[in-house]
C-alpha positions as CSV (number, residue, x, y, z in Angstrom):
1,X,78.9,-79.1,117.9
2,X,82.0,-80.8,119.2
3,X,81.7,-83.3,122.0
4,X,84.4,-84.0,124.5
5,X,84.5,-87.3,126.4
6,X,82.6,-85.8,129.4
7,X,79.7,-84.7,127.1
8,X,79.7,-88.2,125.6
9,X,79.5,-89.8,129.1
10,X,76.9,-87.3,130.2
11,X,74.7,-88.1,127.2
12,X,75.1,-91.9,127.8
13,X,74.1,-91.4,131.5
14,X,71.0,-89.3,130.5
15,X,69.9,-91.8,127.9
16,X,70.1,-94.6,130.5
17,X,68.1,-92.6,133.1
18,X,67.1,-89.0,132.5
19,X,65.7,-88.7,136.0
20,X,69.2,-88.7,137.5
21,X,69.8,-85.6,139.5
22,X,72.6,-83.2,138.6
23,X,74.2,-84.2,141.9
24,X,74.2,-87.9,140.9
25,X,75.6,-87.0,137.5
26,X,78.3,-84.8,139.0
27,X,79.5,-87.7,141.2
28,X,79.6,-90.1,138.2
29,X,81.5,-87.5,136.0
30,X,83.8,-86.2,138.8
31,X,82.6,-82.6,138.1
32,X,80.9,-80.0,140.2
33,X,77.1,-79.8,140.2
34,X,77.3,-76.4,138.5
35,X,79.6,-77.7,135.7
36,X,77.2,-80.6,135.0
37,X,74.1,-78.3,135.1
38,X,75.8,-75.9,132.6
39,X,76.7,-78.8,130.2
40,X,73.1,-80.2,130.3
41,X,71.7,-76.7,129.6
42,X,74.1,-76.3,126.7
43,X,73.0,-79.6,125.3
44,X,69.4,-78.7,125.7
45,X,69.8,-75.2,124.3
46,X,71.6,-76.4,121.2
47,X,68.9,-79.0,120.6
48,X,71.2,-82.0,121.1
49,X,68.8,-83.1,123.8
50,X,65.5,-82.7,122.0
51,X,63.2,-83.8,124.9
52,X,62.7,-86.0,127.9
53,X,60.1,-88.7,127.8
54,X,58.6,-91.6,129.8
55,X,58.9,-94.9,128.0
56,X,55.9,-97.1,128.6
57,X,55.8,-100.9,129.0
58,X,53.7,-101.9,125.9
59,X,52.6,-105.1,127.6
60,X,51.3,-103.4,130.7
61,X,49.1,-101.0,128.6
62,X,48.0,-103.8,126.3
63,X,49.6,-102.3,123.1
64,X,52.3,-105.0,122.5
65,X,51.0,-106.3,119.2
66,X,53.7,-104.6,117.0
67,X,53.3,-104.4,113.2
68,X,55.7,-103.1,110.6
69,X,53.5,-102.0,107.7
70,X,55.1,-101.2,104.3
71,X,53.1,-98.7,102.3
72,X,53.3,-97.9,98.6
73,X,51.7,-94.8,97.2
74,X,50.0,-94.7,93.8
75,X,52.4,-92.0,92.5
76,X,55.4,-90.1,93.8
77,X,53.9,-86.7,93.3
78,X,54.9,-84.1,95.9
79,X,51.3,-83.4,96.8
80,X,50.6,-87.1,97.4
81,X,53.7,-87.5,99.6
82,X,52.9,-84.4,101.7
83,X,49.3,-85.3,102.1
84,X,50.1,-88.9,103.2
85,X,52.7,-87.6,105.7
86,X,50.3,-85.1,107.1
87,X,47.5,-87.7,107.5
88,X,49.7,-90.4,109.0
89,X,50.8,-87.9,111.7
90,X,47.2,-88.1,113.1
91,X,47.1,-91.9,113.4
92,X,47.8,-92.5,117.1
93,X,48.5,-96.2,116.5
94,X,51.5,-95.2,114.3
95,X,54.5,-94.6,116.6
96,X,57.0,-94.2,113.8
97,X,56.9,-93.5,110.1
98,X,59.9,-93.6,107.7
99,X,60.0,-92.5,104.1
100,X,62.3,-95.2,102.6
101,X,63.8,-96.3,99.3
102,X,63.1,-99.6,97.7
103,X,59.9,-101.5,96.8
104,X,57.8,-99.5,99.2
105,X,57.6,-95.8,100.0
106,X,57.0,-95.8,103.8
107,X,57.4,-98.1,106.7
108,X,55.1,-97.6,109.6
109,X,55.6,-98.9,113.1
110,X,52.2,-99.6,114.6
111,X,51.3,-100.6,118.2
112,X,47.9,-102.1,118.8
113,X,46.3,-104.5,121.2
114,X,45.9,-107.6,119.0
115,X,45.2,-108.8,115.4
116,X,41.5,-107.7,115.7
117,X,42.6,-104.2,116.7
118,X,45.0,-104.1,113.8
119,X,42.3,-105.2,111.4
120,X,40.1,-102.5,112.6
121,X,42.9,-100.0,112.3
122,X,43.5,-101.1,108.7
123,X,39.9,-101.0,107.7
124,X,38.8,-97.8,109.3
125,X,41.9,-95.7,109.4
126,X,44.9,-96.6,107.2
127,X,43.0,-97.7,104.1
128,X,40.9,-94.5,104.3
129,X,44.0,-92.5,103.5
130,X,44.2,-91.3,99.9
131,X,46.8,-92.4,97.4
132,X,47.8,-95.7,98.9
133,X,48.4,-98.3,96.2
134,X,49.3,-101.2,98.5
135,X,50.4,-102.3,101.9
136,X,52.4,-105.2,103.3
137,X,52.3,-106.1,107.0
138,X,54.9,-108.0,109.1
139,X,54.1,-108.9,112.7
140,X,56.6,-109.0,115.5
141,X,57.3,-112.5,116.8
142,X,59.7,-111.5,119.6
143,X,61.4,-108.2,120.5
144,X,65.2,-108.9,120.4
145,X,66.4,-105.3,120.8
146,X,64.5,-102.1,121.4
147,X,66.4,-98.9,122.3
148,X,66.2,-95.3,121.5
149,X,69.7,-94.6,122.9
150,X,72.2,-93.3,120.3
151,X,75.9,-93.9,120.7
152,X,77.7,-90.6,120.6
């Protein structure tokens, strides 16, 4: 899909605050409410806008102990990869999972309460998954940048 400058601005505004009304967006874009509504619907219908979510403050819900866990599988068999990916989808503590190249096969982003909570997660959940050869964990010291906005 081709974006014009208005689409780009509209997507930036929505990524900043998706709760803005069509009227507020129309004022910012110097377009009619109907024109903005139609553009938003087009972006939704084409899947450019995949969903709208509420972003929670991790500190206020006591889930601000962030861990990046590198996982290596025992083998790169298709069945092992598919099974691991299916099982990791059910781990609520894992907020993101990336299949990567390099020394490890996956990087998991895990949000828990504290180190004891992470230890419990490792012992009762992650290490119970089949075909894991090794893991390596890195713990967040400070959050420098955290955004889900994509520059279009």
